[in-house]
C-alpha positions, 0 to 999 in steps of 0.5 A: 694527194687527195687535196691536189686532186680535189683542187685540180678537180675543182678548177677542171669543172669550172674551167671546163664550163667556161670553155663550153660557153666561150667563142670557140677560137677566141683568145679567151677560149684558148686561155681558158682551154689551156687552164682546163687542159693542165688542171685535167692533167693534174687530175688524171695524174693525182687519180693515177697516183692514187689508184696505184697507192690503193692497188686499183687498176689505173684504167680510167685515169689513163683513159682520161689522160690519154683523151686530154693529151691527145686532144691538146696535141691534135690542135698544138701540132700543125695540120697533117703532122704527127709524131712518136707520141701519137703512136704511143698514145694509139697503143695505149688506147688499145691496151686501155680498151682491152683491159677495161673489157677484161675487167668487165668480164671478170665482174660479169662473172661474180669477181667484186672489182674495186667496190663498184656495184654490180649494176654499174659494171657496164660502164666497163664495157662502155668506156672500153668500146670509147677507148677502142673507138678512139684507138681506131680513129688513131690508127686511121690518123696514123695510116693517112699521116695525119689530120686537117680541116674540120675533122682536126677540130672535131677530133679536139673537140670530142676528146676533150668534151669526153674527158670533161664528161669523165671528170663530171662523172667522177665528181657526181659519184663521190659520197657527198650527195644525199641518198635521196638525190642519188636514188632519184637520178637527177645526177644524171642530168649534168652528164646528159647536158654535156653528152647533147652539147658534145653532139651539138658542137660535133654537128656544127663544126662538121657540117655548118660552120665555115669558121672552123674550116680556117681554124682547123688549118691553123695551130692553136 
């Protein structure tokens, strides 16, 4: 299972970087995007299996799986259409958010969770908040009966990028770097770059690109 997780993670990182630099909406972007999607599915499912095997709470793997599937399905469904899966995913997002908040509360009250250092405990509240925001956006979409236009592309974009950021953070947190490199903080640079790219594309898609309005009305 570890081998599958590592191989899928490597493919996800490589394809994710290529997706970011290829022309959005192009045939090449779609093909690489599919590779990234399926590799991230394997990453999430293998992480979920490992969590269960190690008797750990699978909140982070479930959140990544939720983000990647809802992102992909956003552009696979026609505009302004939803199905039962979106309802299920919304419920799962709320449950994941509340679970992460609960785990964070336990850690701040002295519980040691899964060997995570005390200084890293804010990650529970950060990811819990992200899951809650995603669930709220899901609720709004369900109430409106779907999503279309540039907001549909933006939904696809930020969820796919956030899942990629989680994958990158998981890779950088592995015990493969020297203590000096880890202590220097340099490993946060790739994460910061990805966050900046996410905001760049969101602003471009929503405010400055007419091309994405047409893409937002088609099935990718």
